[in-house]
N, C-alpha and C positions, 0 to 999 in steps of 0.2 A: 625304771632303770635310771640309775644315776649318771648324768652326763659327765664325761672325762674333762676335768679342767684343762683349759688352753694353757699352752706353754710357749711364751714368746722367746725368740732367739735374740739376746741382747750382745752376741758377739760382734754384730755388724755395727758397733756403736759409731756415731757420727764422727769423722775426722775433720776437725776445723781446718786443718792445714790445706786441705784439697779444695777449700772454698774461701779463699783470701778476700773475695769480693764481699761475701757475707759478714766477715768479721769486720771488714771496713764499714759496711753499713750499720752495723750494730754498735761500733765503737766510735765511729766519726760523726760528729754532729754538723760537718760543713754542709751536707746535703739539706739538712733541715733549716740550717741558717740562710741558705740561698733561696728556699722557698719563701721563708718569712720575709726577706729582704724584697724579693720580687712582689710579694703580696702588699708590702708597704708602698713600693714604688707605684702601684696601680690603685692604692687606696682601698685595699681589700684587708679587712681584719683576718688574722690567721684562723681564729675560731670561725669565721664565716666560710673559709676555704674548707676547714674540716667538716662542717655542716653540709656543705655541697657535695663532697667527694666520699664521706664515711657515712654509712647507713646508721640509723639509730640503733645502739646494741639492744640486745634482748636482756632487759634489766631483771636481775633476781632481786636486788635491793637498789633502787633508784638512786643514781649518783654515786653509790658505793661500790656494787658489785655486779658484774655482767656475766651471763652464761656464755660458754664457748670460749672463753678467755683464761688460760692460766695465768697465775699472777703471784704477787708478793704483798706481804704486810711487813714493812721495814721500819725500823725505828732504833734508837739507842736502848740500852738497857735500862729498865725501870720506867718504860714509857706505857705499860699495860698493853703490851702486844698481844700477849697470850690471853689476857681478859678479854680484849676485843675480838680475838679469834674465836673463843670458846662461845662467846655470846652470838657470834655471827653462824657459827656452826649450828648452834642450838636452835636458832630462828628458821634457819633454812629446813631443819628437820621437822620443826613443829608449826610453823607458819605464824609464830608469835612475832610481833614487831621486833626489830633488831634495835637493841639498847632500850627498848620500850618506846622509841621514837619514830622508826623508818619502817614502813610495811614492807613485807615480803610480797612480790609481785607474781612469782612463779609458784607452782604448786609445790607443797612441801614434799621432801624426798629424804630418804635415808643418807645418813653422813658418817663418814669415816674420820676420825681425828687420831693421828699418830703423833703423841706427846712424849718427846724424848728428853725433856728437860726439868719440867715441874714434877712435883711428887704426887702420888695417888691421893694423899691427904689434902693437898691444896686443891686438886681437881674436884676432889668431892665437895669441900666446902663451897667452892664457887658454884659448883652445879646446884646445891641447895639453895643458895641465894638466887641463883637465876630461876629456877622453877617456883620458888615462892613468889618472885617478882611476876612471873608469867601467868600465876594463877593455877598451876598445874598440880597443887599440893606439894608434899615434901617427898624429894625422891632419896632413896638410899641406895648404896652400891655393894654389889657382893662380886668378888673375883672368882673366876673359875678358868681352867685352861682349855684351849681348843684343841684341835687334833694334832697340832705340832708342840703341844705343851706350853704354849704362850699364853700368859695372863690377859684376860679381857675384862674391862669393866662393864658391867650390865647394869642398866638403870631399871629399878622396879619401884612404881609409883603408888605412894599413899594416895587415894582418891582427893582431887582438888574440885575446883570449880569446872574445869574442862579437862579432856584427855588430850595429850599430845599425839600428834599424828604419826610421828615416827620417832625413832630413838637416835641419838648420836652414839656410835660405837667408839669407845676410846680404848687404844692400844698404848698403854703407858710404858715407857722406858724399857723397851725391849731390845734395844741395840739395832734397830732397823736401819739398813744402809741401802744406797742406791747402788745395788748389785744385783746380779741376775736372779738368785735364789729369793731374795727378799721382793724383788720387783715382781716375780711371778706369784709370790705369795700375795702381794696386794692386789694384782688382777684377780686372783681366786676369790678374795674377800669382797672386792667390789662387785663381782657377778653374783656371788653368793648373797649378799645382803641388798643387791639392787640398788648400792649407793650412787648418787650423781654428783656428790661433792667430796673431795679428799682434802683435809686440812693437814700440814705437817708442821710441826714446830720443834726445834729450829733447823736451818739448813746446815749449820756447821756441824751439828751432831749427826747427820745422815751421810756426811762425806765419806767415801770408803777410806780404809786405812791406806797411808802412803800418799794420799792425794792432797792438794791444798787448794783452798777458794781462790788464791791468787793466781792460779795457773788457768790460762785460756783453754787449754785441752782438757784439763779436769771439768771445767764448768761445760764446756760443749757436749762432753760425753754424758755429764749428769742431766742436763737440760734435754738432750735428745732422748735419753731413757725416758724421762718423766713424760715428754710429748707421746713416745710410744705408748705408754700406759694409758694415756688421755685418749688417744686415738683408737686404741683397741677397745676400751670400755665405754667410751663417751661421757667419762666423768670429768669434771672440772677439778684442778688441782691448784691449791693456794699454799703458800710456803711463807712461814715467819722467817725473817732474815734481820740482820744487825746492819745498821748504818756505821760508816766511819766517822772520824771526829774532826774532818776538815771543815772549816769554816768557809761558807760561801760557795760550797759544792753544789753542783745541779744536776739533774738526771742520773745518769749512771755513775757519775764521780761520787755520788752519796752512799753507794752500797760497799759494804766491806768485802774486799777481794776483787775479782775481776769483773769489770763492768758489763761483760757478757751476760751476768746474772740478770741485770736489768733488761738487756737486749731480749732476753727470753720471755720476759713478762709482758703479757697483753696489757695488763692493768696492775697498778701499784698504788697502795695506800702507804704513805709516808707519815709517820707518827713522831711527834716532836714535843719536847718540853723545853725548848731552848730559851734564850735570853729575851726573845720577843714576847713571852708570856710571863706574867707572874705565876710561878709554879703551882701555888696553891693559895687558898684563903682559909680562914677559920671563922666559924659562926656558932654561936651558942643556940642549942635547942632544948627541948625538954629533957633530954638524955644526957645534957652536958654539951662540951665542945665538940664540934665535928669538923674535920678536915675536908675540904673540897680540893681535889687534884685537877690541875688545868692541862688539858693536851690541845694540840692542834693536829688536824689531819689533812694532809695534801692529796687530793684525788688526781692521779696520773693515769690517763687512759692513751699515752703516747700520741697516736696520730688524730685522734678524735677530740672534739672540745668536751670538758667534762660538764655536767649539770651544775656543778658548783667548784670552784678551784679549791677552797678550803672549808673545813668544817671545825668549829672550836667547841670542845666538850669539857664539862666538868663531871668528876667521878667522885661520888661520896662514900664508896664502899657499899657492901652487900648488894652488888650488882645495880646500883642506882646510878642512872646517868641523865644528864641535862644538857641541852645545847645552848651555848653562849651566842648572843647576838654579835654579828660583825660590825665593827664601828668603821665610820669613814676612813680613819687612818689605817686600816687593815689590822685592827687588834680587837679583842674582846673589850667590851666595857669594863672599866675598872677605876679605881680612886686615884687620886693624886694626878700625875702628869697626863696620863691618856684620858682619863675624864674631862680634865681641863681643854686638852686639844679637841676632843669631840664636841664640847660645848661652843668652842671658839668657831668651829665650822658652822655650826648651827646660827650663832649670832656673831658675825664678823665685826659688829659695831660694840663689842662688849668694852667694859671699862677696865683698864689694865690694873688700876689702883686696887679697885675691889677684888679682882682675881687674885692679885698678889697677897692681899689680906687673907682670902677665904682658903687659898691653898699654901698660905705661909711660906712664901718665897719672895724674892725681890721682883720689882717690875721688869728689870732686864730679864730675869729668867722667864717672865711671863711673854715677852716680847720674842724670845728665842723659841719658846714653844709654839707661838703662833706662826713664825717662819717655818718651822719643822713641819707643823700640821698642814700648812697649804702647799708645802713642797710635795708632800706625800700625796696629796690629792692630784696634783698635776701629774705625778708620775703613774697614777691608776689607769 
């Protein structure tokens, strides 16, 4: 006998106006600032307070993703958010290392990926690159409708070195919204597939008609509904979102729209290709010139200390990633100014004239670089 799918009632959506203290806690950083000030006054690092009061999370990918916490992967356009998301989803389903670098610590489990922005063709090509890198052979895709006539991408594998443990079920560009009918559809799919992770890309595409991401009421209703789905099914939900263009913004100020979005997220990965990094480098290999795109990921677990605050990555296409070493001045190793500053910190008694000649700048510039390098170390 087939079990009757559960139907959740989303008419009792959370009304943020009834809980002003919650909105204040999510939007106002004064409380956190007071805690940190008290910690500094008593000579206790905020990270130490976090370690004392917050248990170690149940890591799915250590330092990157914890189970039991819904969250965001946020960044500006063209920062490889969707590429990172699909790689993460595939790793959680198959058990293969995330980006080919970071082990998956929990058992592999089915994953649902709702993709409302990228085309089927883009998804197909990147999946082929992913599975080739992971040693699963070459996948191909075929589309067929489910019982509601909705297209689903199903992966069929040409045998490779190993077999993937579970599949990522991708529902591409079907107009899914945070509305009662679609939310119950998602609950049914999670329970039918046994999915433990749901990835949704991006947030602005799933906002119901007539609602805006700048409105606190809209966001409180949407995030409350997503929490209802998570609580009902036990699935973890991670959503791709965009950041705004404000320079110097921190925490919730960085998200596009209401900062209640960040307030909802128990974990956030901020992706950046800003001025702090050289955006890319080029290198000749046997196939000709290759471009390496550089990104920085900030790991934000709100009230707990992250395993690492930042990760610097290079992406060379074809699903190939590598990690860049963090330098003492807080940037990846690079040529020119950054390389000179790193060497200065390792050898404070360097010869200014020889550095000026090597880096093709004036001695005065070298002295300015030295002052900047040591001021950054003092700030760390």
